[in-house]
C-alpha positions in Angstrom: -25.4 -84.0 1.1 -22.3 -86.0 2.0 -19.0 -85.1 0.2 -17.3 -87.9 -1.7 -13.7 -88.8 -1.1 -11.5 -89.6 -4.0 -8.3 -91.6 -3.7 -4.9 -90.5 -5.2 -5.1 -92.8 -8.2 -8.5 -91.6 -9.2 -7.4 -88.0 -9.1 -4.3 -88.7 -11.1 -6.1 -90.8 -13.7 -8.8 -88.2 -14.2 -6.1 -85.5 -14.6 -4.4 -87.8 -17.2 -7.6 -88.0 -19.1 -7.8 -84.2 -19.2 -4.1 -83.9 -20.2 -4.6 -86.4 -23.0 -7.0 -84.0 -24.7 -10.5 -84.5 -23.1 -12.1 -81.2 -22.0 -12.4 -80.7 -18.2 -16.2 -80.5 -18.6 -16.3 -83.9 -20.4 -14.1 -85.5 -17.8 -16.3 -84.2 -15.0 -19.5 -85.4 -16.7 -18.0 -88.9 -17.5 -16.6 -89.4 -14.0 -19.4 -87.5 -12.1 -17.0 -85.1 -10.5 -18.0 -81.5 -9.6 -16.2 -79.1 -11.9 -14.9 -77.0 -9.0 -13.4 -80.1 -7.4 -11.7 -81.1 -10.6 -10.3 -77.7 -11.3 -8.8 -77.6 -7.8 -7.1 -81.0 -8.5 -5.7 -79.6 -11.8 -4.4 -76.5 -10.0 -2.7 -78.6 -7.4 -1.2 -80.9 -10.0 0.1 -78.0 -12.0 1.8 -76.5 -8.9 3.1 -79.6 -7.2 2.8 -82.5 -9.6 2.0 -86.0 -8.3 3.3 -85.1 -4.8 0.3 -82.7 -4.3 -1.9 -85.7 -3.7 -0.3 -87.3 -0.6 -3.4 -89.3 0.3 -5.5 -89.8 3.4 -3.5 -89.4 6.6 -0.2 -88.6 4.8 1.4 -85.2 5.0 2.9 -83.5 2.0 6.6 -82.7 2.3 5.8 -78.9 2.4 3.6 -79.3 5.5 5.8 -81.8 7.3 8.0 -79.2 8.9 5.1 -77.0 9.9 3.4 -79.9 11.7 6.6 -80.8 13.5 7.0 -77.2 14.7 3.4 -77.0 15.8 3.9 -80.2 17.9 7.1 -78.8 19.4 5.3 -75.6 20.3 2.5 -77.5 22.0 5.1 -79.4 24.0 6.9 -76.2 25.1 3.6 -74.6 26.1 2.7 -77.7 28.2 6.1 -77.6 29.9 5.7 -73.8 30.6 2.3 -74.3 32.1 3.6 -77.1 34.4 6.4 -74.9 35.5 4.0 -72.0 36.3 1.9 -74.3 38.5 4.9 -75.7 40.2 6.2 -72.2 41.0 2.8 -71.2 42.4 2.8 -74.3 44.6 6.3 -73.8 45.9 5.9 -70.1 46.5 2.8 -70.7 48.8 4.7 -73.2 51.0 6.8 -70.9 53.1 
């Protein structure tokens, strides 16, 4: 079974239905959303608001710094490996 993808607007509108008084179970039945998925959306919305749904390919502000640091670490590791290889080459040529 393939998992469905829901866009940001769909998630926010389904949460708005729930916040307006509809039960979570009713929203899930009407929109054909798994209850576990919907409860996760509500949890994210309660914690982070609308910013919790950054969309496909977009990074949330909380994870932006982490991704930048991971990229920087990868670059530093690559530079280190190049320097190790260069040292091995130059130390053999005596």
